[in-house]
Structures are given as structure tokens and as C-alpha cells.
C-alpha positions, 0 to 999 in steps of 0.5 A, spaced: 520 660 455 515 664 458 516 666 466 510 672 466 503 673 467 499 673 461 492 673 461 486 675 455 480 675 455 476 671 450 483 668 446 488 663 448 494 667 453 498 665 447 498 662 441 502 658 437 502 657 429 506 654 424 510 647 426 516 645 430 514 650 436 517 648 443 514 653 449 517 652 456 512 654 461 514 658 467 509 662 470 502 663 468 497 663 463 490 665 463 485 665 457 479 661 453 485 657 452 491 658 456 495 655 450 494 653 443 497 650 438 495 649 430 501 646 427 505 640 428 510 638 431 509 643 437 512 641 444 510 643 451 513 643 458 509 646 464 512 647 470 506 653 471 500 654 471 496 654 465 488 656 465 482 656 459 476 660 461 472 656 455 475 650 454 481 646 455 486 648 458 491 647 454 489 645 445 494 643 441 490 641 433 496 639 430 500 632 430 506 629 434 505 634 439 509 632 446 507 634 452 511 635 459 507 636 466 509 636 473 505 644 473 497 645 474 493 645 467 486 646 468 480 647 462 472 649 463 469 643 461 471 636 461 478 636 457 484 639 461 488 639 454 486 636 448 490 634 443 489 632 435 490 626 431 498 624 430 503 621 434 502 625 441 507 624 448 504 626 454 509 625 460 506 627 467 511 628 472 507 631 477 502 637 477 495 637 476 490 636 470 483 639 472 479 635 467 482 630 461 486 628 456 484 627 450 490 624 445 486 624 439 487 618 433 494 616 432 500 613 434 499 616 442 505 616 448 502 617 455 507 616 462 505 617 468 511 618 474 506 622 479 501 628 480 493 628 479 489 627 472 482 629 475 479 627 469 479 621 464 484 619 460 483 618 452 488 615 447 483 614 441 484 610 435 491 608 433 496 604 436 497 606 442 501 606 449 500 608 456 505 607 462 504 609 468 508 608 475 505 614 479 500 618 480 493 618 479 488 618 473 480 618 474 479 613 469 484 610 461 480 609 455 486 607 450 482 607 444 481 602 437 487 598 435 492 593 438 495 598 445 499 597 449 499 599 458 504 598 463 502 600 471 507 599 476 505 604 481 500 610 481 492 608 481 486 609 476 481 611 480 476 608 474 476 604 469 481 602 464 478 601 458 479 599 450 486 596 452 489 591 448 496 588 451 496 590 458 501 588 465 501 591 471 506 589 476 503 594 482 499 600 482 491 600 483 485 600 478 478 601 480 475 596 475 478 594 467 474 592 461 478 591 455 473 590 450 474 588 443 481 585 440 485 580 442 487 581 449 493 580 453 492 582 461 499 580 464 498 582 473 503 580 478 502 585 482 497 592 484 491 591 486 484 592 481 478 593 486 473 591 481 473 586 475 477 584 469 474 583 463 476 582 457 471 582 450 471 578 444 477 575 441 482 571 443 484 573 450 489 571 455 489 574 462 495 571 466 495 573 474 501 571 478 500 576 484 496 582 486 488 582 488 482 583 484 476 584 487 471 582 483 470 577 477 474 576 471 470 575 466 471 573 458 467 573 452 466 569 446 473 567 442 479 562 443 480 564 451 485 563 457 486 565 464 492 563 468 492 564 475 499 562 479 499 567 484 494 573 487 487 573 489 480 573 486 474 575 490 470 574 485 468 569 479 473 566 474 468 566 469 469 564 462 465 564 456 462 561 449 469 558 445 473 553 446 477 555 453 483 553 457 484 555 464 490 554 468 491 554 476 498 552 478 502 553 485 498 559 488 494 564 488 487 565 491 479 564 488 473 566 493 468 565 488 465 560 483 469 558 476 465 557 470 467 555 463 461 557 460 459 554 453 463 549 447 469 545 449 473 547 454 480 546 458 482 546 466 488 544 469 489 545 477 495 544 478 501 544 484 495 546 488 492 544 496 486 542 498 485 549 503 487 553 496 482 549 492 477 549 498 476 556 497 472 556 490 465 556 491 463 551 484 468 549 479 464 548 473 465 546 466 459 547 463 455 547 457 459 542 451 465 537 452 469 540 458 476 536 460 478 538 468 485 535 469 489 535 476 496 536 477 499 535 483 494 536 486 489 535 493 482 537 494 475 536 497 469 538 497 468 534 491 461 536 490 463 542 487 466 539 480 461 540 475 459 538 468 465 535 467 466 530 462 473 527 463 476 528 469 484 526 469 488 525 475 496 526 474 499 525 481 493 527 485 488 526 490 480 527 490 477 525 497 471 523 496 466 527 501 460 527 496 458 525 489 462 526 483 457 527 478 461 527 471 458 530 464 452 535 463 444 535 461 447 535 454 452 530 454 450 525 460 456 522 463 464 522 462 469 519 464 475 519 470 482 518 469 487 516 475 495 515 473 499 511 477 501 517 482 493 519 483 488 517 490 482 517 491 480 517 498 475 516 502 471 519 508 468 515 513 461 516 514 459 518 507 457 513 502 461 517 495 459 516 488 462 517 481 455 517 477 453 521 472 449 527 471 443 523 466 441 518 469 440 511 465 448 513 462 454 510 464 460 513 466 468 510 466 473 510 471 479 508 469 485 506 475 491 506 474 492 509 481 488 508 487 482 508 490 483 509 498 478 505 502 480 505 508 480 509 515 473 507 516 473 501 520 471 497 514 464 500 513 466 505 507 463 505 500 465 508 493 459 506 488 461 507 480 456 507 476 458 504 471 464 502 468 471 500 472 477 499 468 483 497 472 490 499 468 495 496 473 492 500 479 490 499 486 484 498 490 485 499 497 480 497 504 479 495 511 477 488 512 476 484 519 478 478 516 474 473 520 468 469 517 462 471 512 460 478 512 466 481 516 466 488 516 470 490 510 470 496 506 466 496 498 466 498 492 460 498 489 460 498 481 452 498 479 449 497 472 456 497 468 462 492 468 469 491 471 475 489 467 482 490 467 486 488 471 488 491 478 491 489 485 486 489 491 490 491 497 487 488 504 490 491 511 486 487 517 483 490 522 484 485 527 481 479 524 483 473 528 481 468 522 476 464 521 473 458 515 469 461 511 462 457 510 459 461 505 460 467 500 465 470 504 467 477 505 465 482 500 470 487 497 467 489 490 460 488 489 456 488 481 449 491 482 444 492 476 447 488 471 454 489 472 459 483 470 466 482 471 471 479 468 476 473 471 482 478 472 479 483 474 482 484 481 488 480 484 491 481 491 499 483 491 502 477 496 499 472 502 494 475 506 493 472 513 490 472 519 490 467 525 492 460 522 488 462 514 489 465 509 485 468 505 483 468 497 480 473 492 474 469 489 470 472 483 463 469 484 459 466 491 456 461 493 448 464 492 445 466 486 446 472 483 453 473 486 456 471 480 460 477 478 462 480 486 469 479 489 470 475 495 475 475 500 475 466 503 478 462 507 476 456 504 476 452 498 472 447 494 474 441 495 480 437 492 481 430 489 486 427 493 493 427 489 495 420 490 488 417 488 486 420 483 492 425 480 489 427 474 483 429 477 483 438 477 480 442 482 476 449 479 481 452 474 484 458 478 486 464 474 493 465 476 495 472 479 499 474 484 496 475 492 497 478 499 496 483 503 501 482 509 509 483 509 511 475 506 512 475 499 508 469 495 503 466 490 496 464 491 491 462 486 485 468 484 480 462 484 474 464 479 466 464 480 465 457 474 464 453 477 461 456 483 464 453 491 463 448 494 458 448 500 461 449 507 461 441 507 465 440 502 470 446 503 477 446 504 480 450 509 486 455 506 492 454 512 496 458 510 503 454 510 506 456 517 500 451 520 503 445 518 509 447 521 508 449 527 502 442 527 509 438 526 513 440 532 510 437 537 509 431 533 516 431 531 518 432 538 517 426 540 519 422 535 527 425 536 525 423 543 522 417 542 529 416 538 534 418 542 531 414 548 531 408 543 530 400 546 535 396 552 538 393 547 540 400 541 543 403 548 547 397 551 547 393 546 547 386 549 545 385 556 549 380 557 556 386 555 555 388 562 556 381 566 563 381 565 564 375 570 562 371 563 567 372 559 571 366 562 573 368 568 579 371 566 578 378 570 575 380 576 567 382 574 567 390 573 561 392 578 562 397 585 562 404 583 564 407 575 565 400 573 564 402 565 562 406 560 558 407 553 557 411 547 553 410 540 551 414 534 544 413 530 540 416 524 534 415 522 531 417 515 523 418 516 517 419 513 511 421 518 505 423 518 499 425 521 492 426 521 488 432 523 486 438 521 492 439 516 494 432 516 501 435 518 507 430 515 515 429 516 519 427 511 526 428 513 532 425 517 534 424 525 541 422 527 545 423 534 550 421 539 549 418 547 555 417 551 553 414 558 557 412 565 554 406 569 555 410 575 554 404 580 553 396 579 552 390 584 551 383 582 547 380 587 548 373 591 542 369 587 546 371 580 542 377 579 545 385 578 543 392 578 546 398 574 545 404 576 547 409 570 547 417 567 547 419 560 547 425 555 545 425 548 544 431 542 539 429 536 537 433 530 531 432 526 531 435 520 526 435 514 521 438 510 514 438 512 508 437 508 500 438 510 495 441 508 496 449 506 493 453 500 488 449 500 491 443 497 493 437 501 500 434 502 503 441 499 510 442 502 509 447 506 516 449 509 522 446 513 524 443 521 530 444 523 531 441 530 535 440 536 534 436 542 539 435 547 538 430 552 539 427 559 538 421 563 538 415 568 537 409 568 536 403 572 537 396 569 536 390 573 539 383 569 537 376 572 541 370 572 538 367 567 538 374 563 531 376 564 532 384 565 527 389 566 530 396 565 527 403 567 529 410 564 528 417 565 530 421 559 529 430 560 530 434 553 531 441 551 528 442 545 530 448 540 526 449 533 527 452 527 522 453 524 521 456 516 515 457 512 515 458 503 512 463 504 519 466 507 516 466 515 523 464 519 521 463 527 524 459 533 521 456 539 524 452 544 521 447 549 522 441 554 520 433 552 519 428 558 519 422 556 520 415 561 520 408 559 519 401 563 522 395 558 522 387 560 525 382 557 525 374 558 529 370 554 528 363 553 534 358 550 532 354 544 539 350 543 545 351 546 547 358 542 540 361 540 535 364 545 528 367 543 526 373 548 519 376 549 520 383 550 515 389 552 516 396 553 511 402 555 514 410 555 510 416 556 512 423 553 509 430 555 511 435 551 511 443 552 513 448 547 514 456 548 509 460 544 511 465 540 508 470 535 510 470 527 506 478 526 500 474 523 499 471 530 500 469 537 502 462 537 501 457 542 501 450 544 497 446 547 500 439 547 497 432 549 501 427 553 503 420 548 504 414 550 507 408 546 508 400 548 512 396 544 511 388 543 516 384 540 521 378 540 529 378 539 532 371 536 539 372 539 546 367 538 552 367 542 558 365 539 564 365 543 571 364 538 578 366 541 577 369 547 572 373 543 564 373 543 559 374 538 552 375 539 547 377 532 540 377 532 534 378 528 528 382 532 521 384 530 516 389 535 510 391 534 510 399 536 503 401 538 503 409 539 495 411 542 491 416 539 492 423 542 492 430 539 497 437 539 493 443 539 496 449 536 492 456 539 492 462 534 490 468 539 487 465 543 481 463 538 482 458 533 486 452 534 488 447 529 489 440 531 495 435 529 492 428 531 497 422 532 496 415 533 499 409 530 500 402 529 507 399 527 511 394 525 519 393 525 524 389 522 531 389 524 537 386 525 544 386 529 550 384 532 554 385 539 561 383 540 565 382 545 572 383 542 577 384 549 576 384 556 575 391 556 572 394 549 565 391 546 561 393 540 554 393 538 550 395 531 544 394 528 540 396 523 531 396 523 526 397 518 519 400 521 512 400 517 505 402 519 500 397 519 494 401 522 493 409 523 499 413 521 502 413 515 509 411 518 516 409 514 523 408 517 529 406 516 534 406 522 541 404 524 546 404 531 553 403 533 556 403 539 561 401 544 562 399 552 569 400 556 569 396 561 574 400 566 
């Protein structure tokens, strides 16, 4: 132990010889060297002051020396402490060392927890270790061989050089230059004020936190840089070799990222658009380079340059400029989207994915989504090369209207379109219209691009107004064969009833739709090209024939509910109780009698107009009536006033022109009619009659289409009838009765909103006339009267039309008008003084106008009170 003051001139203040000496210096040592030692294994613990006047303050030339300092050591010159070759250890717990520290060759260890070294620390060749948790040194040179470095605090004012394996969790370094060997630098905290550089070899840099005020640079070799946090103010500069760069989850890079020459790989993972906005450029450099976005979002797309393979994995690229693939040497590249990835268009920017060299072709493989929406149907994305769908999606906004309506568009130039993709269309308020020419272009093939037939399909039904839009490959104009269009018309298809073997252009079956209702619609191909407008058939959605059938079927239901006088009352002679043999007083006055009947019809009714709507189903119902007042006049004629109530239901299938095909089974109609009416009947002495009826019907319609529409609407039908008949006696038992009837009908229906369009009904007034004859018998036996009859009628429904209007614009017409013959037979029987029954069966067939078939029947009873 040295506690005093030792001063020498021209010689060391303390000279140690031999091995294994130990000095604990608490005092002051001053000489040419404050302490000099020549043996091995010597140690010094200094908490005093050691000064060298002609060189270092401490010189220990032997090996395996140990120095622990918390005092002051100073030298005259560049060094304050010098040790020789061997496994030397220096621990700095405090104090000051003026001048550098040279540990010489060997396996050296340097640890600093406090204090200041006003000079460089040089560890020489050998496998050295440096640990810094506090204090300050001017610089550090670890020398050759595989050295280790740890820093959690303190400061290296200048450079840290020649390191090999470094861990930094805190503290400050001026700059880092690791130079040769396979360097590793792991930074989880602290500050590097300048650059972080590794030299030749296969180097690995990891930054999870901290601050780097300059660049990260690697030299030749297979190097890797991983960023998960922290901030790099400068560039990340890779160099020659097949390098790897990974930026995952956090951190900030303010400069450029340049992968340099050779075949490099970069992965940008779990990064937001804001995080990826800071680099000025992200370049693959020369070579065949791969860039992968993993759960990342980015814009500023033009910053990504010289990449031969770009892969999106659950990531989003905002196409605010051109993505240029390849470099001057490779010329082009590929872009691959997985199922969770998207390309987003930017309104007002016609972006593209293009090759670095003119004449080359990029390849875009899409299992994700190309989203062109958001630009009011004006966005464009160009692929200069090949587009390959891998069950991907192309999303566009379109105004579903007539030809050339605004729509976003994918443009494929000078390449090919193949694979399979879903084209998802959002309607920008289009009310639908018939396509007259090519239609609405959604994919444009330019520069000789050839498209496969199944490249695109809609995901379901695409509807606007009354129309459904199909997706077509090819237009009607030359040069459009490989474009893709939305059209609301198809080439005319032969009537299957006329030519069941004829077929339209063979469709490529594919699921089709952009609305919310599931369904399948064919995607038609370009060969042959669609017919001109004059030969085209509109593609009405399946709901349209169903809507068109409501008013027409309502009239049919009301007409059948009304019937004829004999349908309701059975026989005029049943109302004259004085003719039953005179056994009882006639039933006249107030509430003289009641009647009831049930009726049914199996009907097939087809209409004209735009959709050729047809209703094929059944109508059935019940009526009850009450004679309110009856009077017999002196001349034998009589009058009856009465009221009746009725219920009828029409339930059946609706066919029509839907999806471009005539007589398609479009849906079903379930129609309820609740009726109330009044009648007046005048019967002459010779049994001629006049019957007047007024009936009001409340309608409740349930409409379904096979595409999933399920709607209801209500309305009213008013029916007025005037009927007459005049019997001509043939013999004792038979009469021939000519008849005539005039009917007026007025139907009003509430509108509805089916999520595709606002639908309103503008129905025409219908007028029907009937002329016919009834051959009736009259036989009495045992107090009963039996009155069989045969009848024939000619019904004439005068022409008119209903209009169904969609969104106040497009209207679809249902035309009606027919002439039909009715043949029937019936019987009325007066069974007792108070009870009569009647029944009838009829068959109806059109003889002109609309197709009509009907098989009808009714059974009734009349009771005298």
C-alpha cells in the first residue's frame, strides 16, 4: 500500500520487478512513470494520484495485469496507461485518466462504471471484452480478433472501432465503425450520434430502440439489418452481397433504404402508413431483389424502386403514383397479392404498375383486392403486362345506367389477362337503363392484350332499377373483344316453345352479383359478339315480372270473385218463392234471404308487354250475401237489393322475361282479396233480368323472387258490373237465354322499396265485355225443382296496359287484352221450401290476344228466411 508522496526525476516513482506484485495506491506517485512494472500477473488499485512526466502514468509491460482505478492517472503524451501483451484487465470505477489506455495484445478486458478517460482506449489484437455502464471515454478501438462489447450507460465521445459482437442498451457513442469480421451489433437503447458501420464479412445489425443520428451502413458480405424500434435519422445502406433487411413493428427511418447490388431481400412488417412515410426512398438496388410487405400499409408508392419481386401479405399499397418494377438490368418484375392484401386507388391519380425498361411486361398476381373505388367512377389502374387472378377481387364504382356510364377501370396493356377474379361493383346511384352498344367498360385490354374467357365474374346479382347487369367479355365494336363490360341486354334467344333446340351464345357459368341478394347469373363470352341493339333482349331482374303480375292478377281475382249473376245467385227462379207451387207466402220485404258460395279456378294467364308476365296458379274464395230488401210489383216483376262479403286468394308462380330469357320462372305471387259489394237485381215477369253490382276489394300481395326478394304491398280494386239476360222459351222445359255483361275495373297499388329501387305502380283502367247464351231446363218432381243448364260465353278484355316505374325513371309495361271462350255446365235445385243449392263448372280458352286457360268451379246455397 502506498499512502504517501513519492516523487522521482528521470525514473519511475515506483518500480515493480518480478511477478505477482500488488499495489494499492492511495497517495501520490510522480516520476518519469508514476508506476512501472515488468513482471507478469501484477495488479494496481489506484484511488490516489499517479503522474508520468516522461510518458504514461502507469506502464505495466508484463502480461496478465489488473488495474482498478478510481483516482487520477495522467501521462505526458498520448497515453495515460500502457499494458503489455497478455490477458489484461482494466476497471474504471471513477476518477480521471488523462491520455489513452493501451491494453496491448491478448485477451483484454475493460470495464468502466464511472469516471473519465481523456483519450482513446485501445485493446489491441486478441479476443477482447469491453463493458461500459457509466463514465466517459474519448474513443474505443478493440482491435483484431472476435471482440465483445456491452454498453448500458456512459459515453464514448468519438468512435467505437474494430468491434465484432456489440450490445448497446444505453449510453452515447459518437460513431461506430466495426470494420472487419462477421460483426454483430444489437442496439436496444442509447444514442449513436453519427453513423453505424460494419465492414466486410457477414454482418448483422439489430435496432429495437435508441437513436442513430447518421446512417447504418454495411459493406460486402451477406449482411442483415433488422429494425423493430428506435430512430435512424440517416440512411440504411446495404452493399454488395445477398443482404437482408427487416423492418418490423416499430422504429423510424428518416433517410433512404438502399439494398445495393446483388440479390437482396427486404421485409416490411406490421408497419403503418405513417411509419412507412418517413423513408425518402426504398430501393432494391441492382440484382434480383425481393420486397415483402407483411401486415403493412404504405403510400408514396413511387419511392419503392428497383424491386424485381414485390409481395403483399395482409398488406395495403395506396397507389398514389406508379410502382416501377425491376431495374436497368432486369427490366421488370412481379407483384403478388395474397388473400388479405389490397391495392387502393387514389382519386384523380391514374396510377400504374410498370416495368423499368420499355417493352418489358410486369406480372401482377392477385389473390387479394384491387380496390379502385372512391373516385366517383373515374379511377384508373394500369398494369403494363400480365394480370393473373388467383380468386382475387377487383372492386369498382360504376353508375349502372346506359352505355359508357362512368365507371372505374382496370387497364391491362401489352400483356394478358388470365386466372379467375371476382368483379365487385358498387352502384353510384344509377337507376338502370338498357345497354344499346358495348355497355359499361370495367376492364380495358390495350396494346394487344388477350383475355381468357373466365378471367372475371361478378359475385352475385348486380341490379339497378328494373335491370340486372351481366358481365361480358367483349363488346359489339371491333377491337373490343378482350375488354370486359357490364350490360343490361343479351342477344335475342329463340322462343323455346318455337325451337327448343336453339341456343344462345354459350355462356361461361359463373357466380355473379354485387347487391346483397344471392344468385347466379351467366357471364357471357365474346364469341360471337353480342347482337346490335335492335336484336337485343333486356336483362330484367327476376322481380320485374313479379311486380308486373300484381295488378293484372288483382283484376283477375276481383273478376272471378264478382262472377256472373248465375255464379252468385244460381238461378233467377230461385229468388221467386211464389213460383214453388204457391205453398207458402213469397219471401219479400226486409231480409228475405241469404246466400253463400265457394269458388275456385286453376288458371294460366299470360300477358304482353315488356316482360310477357304470366301467372300460373290457382284462385279460390268464398262469398256470403244477404238480400236486404225485396219487392214484387203488380206486373209480376221484382227487385232485390243486397250486400255481400267475400274473400279470395290467388297463389301461383310468375313467369316472364327475366335474366334475358323468356318465360323464366321468376318468383311467386300470393294475393289476398277482401271484398265488400252491393247488388240490385231486377227480374221481369218472363224471367229476364238486369243485375248491377259494385264491389270494392282490399288487396294484400306477398311477392317473392327466386333471387331472394320478399316484399309486400297493398292496394284496392274497384269493380263495377252491369249484366242482363233474356230467356226465350223453347218448350215446356227448356229456355235459351242470351246474356250480356259489361265490367269496369280500377286497381290502385301502394309503391314499395326493395333495396334496389323505389317501385311505383301506375295501372290502367280495365274494361271487359261478355256475351253469351245459357240453355236452361226446369224439371219438378216431388216438391223439388231441378234446373240444369249449359252455357257458352265470349269474354272480351279490351286492350290496356299497366306500368311499373323504377326510381321515377324507367318503366316496364304489362299489356293486357284478350278474347276467350268459356264453356260450362251447371245445375240449380230448389230442394225445399227454404233451401236451394247450385253448382257450376267451366273451362275457358283464349281465341285471340293473350294466352289464357282456366278451369273453374263453384258451389252455392240460398236460404229463405
